[in-house]
Structures are given as structure tokens and as C-alpha cells.
C-alpha positions in Angstrom: 0.0 0.0 0.0 1.2 3.5 -0.6 0.5 6.9 -2.1 -2.6 7.0 -4.4 -2.1 6.6 -8.1 -3.5 10.1 -8.8 -0.7 11.6 -6.6 2.0 9.7 -8.5 0.5 10.8 -11.9 0.4 14.5 -10.9 4.0 14.4 -9.8 5.2 12.6 -12.9 3.5 15.2 -15.1 5.4 18.0 -13.4 2.4 19.4 -11.5 2.7 20.6 -7.9 2.7 17.5 -5.7 -0.6 16.6 -4.2 -1.2 16.6 -0.4 -1.1 12.8 -0.4 2.3 12.7 -2.2 3.7 15.3 0.3 2.4 13.3 3.2 3.8 10.1 1.8 7.2 11.6 1.4 7.1 13.1 4.9 6.1 9.7 6.4 9.0 7.9 4.5 11.4 10.6 5.8 10.1 10.1 9.3 10.5 6.4 9.3 13.9 6.6 7.7 15.1 9.1 10.3 13.7 7.4 13.3 15.2 4.0 12.4 18.6 5.7 12.6 17.8 6.5 16.2 16.0 3.4 17.5 15.1 -0.2 16.6 12.0 -1.3 14.7 10.7 -2.8 17.9 11.0 0.6 19.7 9.5 2.6 16.9 5.8 3.5 17.3 3.2 4.8 15.0 2.7 7.8 17.3 6.4 8.8 16.9 6.2 8.4 13.1 3.0 10.5 13.0 4.5 13.2 15.2 7.8 13.4 13.2 5.9 13.4 9.8 3.3 15.9 11.1 0.4 13.8 10.1 -2.4 12.1 12.0 -2.3 8.4 12.9 -5.4 7.7 10.8 -3.3 8.8 7.7 -0.7 6.1 8.5 -3.3 3.4 9.0 -5.1 4.5 5.8 -2.1 3.5 3.8 -0.4 0.8 5.9 -2.2 -1.7 8.1 0.6 -1.9 10.7 3.9 -0.5 11.8 5.8 -3.4 10.3 4.1 -2.8 6.9 5.1 0.8 7.0 8.8 -0.1 7.8 8.8 -2.6 5.0 7.4 0.0 2.6 10.2 2.4 3.6 12.8 -0.4 3.3 11.8 -1.1 -0.3 11.3 2.5 -1.3 14.4 4.1 0.3 16.9 1.4 1.1 16.6 -1.8 -1.1 16.6 0.0 -4.4 16.0 -1.6 -7.8 17.9 -4.8 -8.4 20.3 -4.9 -11.4 22.4 -7.9 -12.1 26.1 -6.9 -12.7 27.4 -7.2 -16.2 30.4 -9.5 -15.9 32.3 -11.9 -18.1 32.4 -14.8 -15.6 30.1 -16.2 -12.9 32.8 -15.7 -10.2 33.1 -12.0 -11.0 29.3 -11.7 -10.8 29.3 -13.4 -7.4 32.1 -11.2 -6.1 30.4 -8.0 -7.3 27.2 -9.0 -5.6 29.1 -9.8 -2.4 30.8 -6.3 -2.4 27.4 -4.6 -3.0 25.7 -6.6 -0.2 28.4 -6.0 2.4 28.4 -2.2 1.6 24.7 -2.2 2.1 24.7 -4.2 5.3 27.2 -1.8 6.8 24.7 1.0 6.5 21.1 1.7 7.5 20.0 -1.1 5.1 21.8 -3.6 7.3 20.2 -2.3 10.5 16.7 -2.4 9.1 17.3 -5.8 7.5 18.4 -7.2 10.9 15.4 -5.5 12.6 13.0 -7.0 10.1 14.5 -10.5 10.5 14.1 -10.1 14.3 10.5 -8.9 14.0 9.9 -11.8 11.7 10.6 -14.3 14.4 7.2 -13.6 15.9 5.4 -12.8 12.6 6.3 -15.1 9.7 4.5 -12.8 7.3 7.3 -10.3 7.6 9.9 -12.9 6.7 7.8 -14.1 3.8 7.4 -10.6 2.4 11.1 -9.9 2.9 12.0 -13.1 1.0 9.4 -12.6 -1.8 10.1 -8.9 -2.4 13.8 -8.8 -1.8 15.7 -12.1 -1.5 14.0 -14.3 -4.1 15.0 -12.3 -7.2 18.6 -11.8 -6.0 18.9 -15.5 -5.1 17.6 -16.6 -8.4 20.0 -14.3 -10.2 23.0 -15.9 -8.3 21.7 -19.4 -9.0 21.6 -18.4 -12.7 25.2 -17.1 -12.4 26.3 -20.5 -10.9 24.6 -22.5 -13.7 26.3 -20.3 -16.2 29.6 -21.0 -14.5 28.9 -24.7 -14.6 28.2 -24.5 -18.4 31.4 -22.5 -19.0 33.6 -24.9 -17.0 34.2 -22.6 -14.0 32.5 -24.9 -11.6 32.0 -28.7 -11.4 29.0 -29.8 -13.4 27.5 -31.6 -10.4 27.6 -28.4 -8.2 24.3 -27.8 -6.4 23.7 -24.1 -7.2 21.2 -23.6 -4.4 23.5 -25.0 -1.8 26.4 -23.0 -3.1 24.4 -19.8 -2.8 23.7 -20.7 0.8 27.3 -21.5 1.5 28.5 -18.2 0.2 25.9 -15.7 1.5 24.4 -17.3 4.6 27.6 -16.6 6.7 27.2 -12.9 5.9 23.8 -12.8 7.5 25.2 -14.8 10.4 27.7 -12.1 11.1 25.1 -9.4 10.6 22.8 -10.8 13.2 25.3 -11.9 15.8 27.8 -9.1 15.3 30.7 -11.1 16.6 33.1 -9.8 13.9 33.0 -7.0 11.3 31.6 -7.4 7.8 34.4 -6.3 5.5 35.0 -6.6 1.8 38.1 -8.8 2.6 35.8 -11.1 4.6 33.5 -11.4 1.6 36.3 -12.2 -0.8 37.9 -14.7 1.7 34.6 -16.4 2.1 34.1 -16.8 -1.6 37.7 -18.1 -2.0 37.1 -20.7 0.7 33.7 -21.9 -0.6 34.8 -22.1 -4.2 37.8 -24.4 -3.4 35.4 -27.3 -3.2 33.7 -26.8 -6.6 37.1 -26.0 -8.3 38.8 -29.0 -6.8 36.0 -31.2 -8.0 36.3 -29.6 -11.5 40.0 -30.2 -11.5 39.6 -33.9 -10.5 36.9 -34.4 -13.1 39.2 -32.9 -15.7 42.1 -35.2 -14.7 40.0 -38.3 -14.8 38.8 -37.3 -18.3 42.4 -36.9 -19.5 43.4 -40.3 -18.1 40.8 -42.1 -20.1 
């Protein structure tokens, strides 16, 4: 849910923004600013309404709950539009995605992502929406990269692309949530190096066996 279509159309045609569009922007600004100061759990609709200078009924008119409003801001202001990197190899694509992810997770995106995952432990609908609207497309793109790498001989042909995605990216979220060590670009590269050893070794062994025949 969000700003009415009529408000979007007037803005796109260069007309003065409607009251609804102005209110929507103020609400997004309020949520964005407040989440830099407190957690999603501590945030209240009252605080958002006060910061945005709108009434609570306006918030509930467009969003059924606080979590829905936070999710809307996350997708509108933080997650951005996904674009697969243009690279010559599957490994380069994976490394580029890792660099982008770690850069995002070290900012407000990472804080809100962790907050949403935490809130999702008591409301599975939050996790489902987060996966469907954010994770699924990115995961599918990386699975496609791995399949491309298998076809090109970068990775062993029997590599399970889904498991490889988990092995590469799940530890990043592990560090994000437990915060026992920093998330750095070096860590991302070292992680990829370590995980790819297995599929490269299998590929090398497979090649050697083929040559021996």
C-alpha cells in the first residue's frame, strides 16, 4: 500500500505534488530518520505521525501496521532496484554481488534488515514478504550465475547451485545478526575463495579423470 495513483501521476506530469504525495514523502522521511535512532521494535506509529506531522489515521489508511510501514520504507528508500552486474564470468558476478551486499549491510539497510528479521521471528508474514520482495530475485540471479559458471567450466558440473548460494551468502547474515566480527570486503572475498575451493577441486579432479581415459 502507498501513495494513491493520482498523486503519482500529478508528480510525474510536473504538476505541484498533491497533499497525499507530500504526506507520503514526509512519512517515509520520518521512518527513515527514526530508524537511525532506534530499533524497529522501539518505533511507534505515534512517533512516526509526530515526526511526519500527520495524523495516525493517515498512517493506517495506507499501511495496516507499523511493520508494513517499515517494510514500505525499506523497499522504497533502502533496497533499491535490483540490477544484475554485467560481468564476463560467474565468479566475477558473485564477487560483485558480495561487495554490494556488504556495503549495504554496513549502513542503515543492514540495521533495518536485521530489525525486520528479528521482528519476523514472531510474525512469519514479515519474513515471507522480505523473502518474496527482496531475497528471491537476488537469489535466483545468483543461481543463474552459478549455472552459467557450470556450463562454462568454471565450476564442477554436479555443483548444487542452491547449496552454493547458501554456503556463500548465509555466513554474511550470520555475522550481521550476531555481530561477533566485522563485515568487511576482505571477509566477503575470503569467504568466496574458501567456498569455491570445493567446486574448483571437483572440477580439476573431473578434468584429470577425463584426460586419463
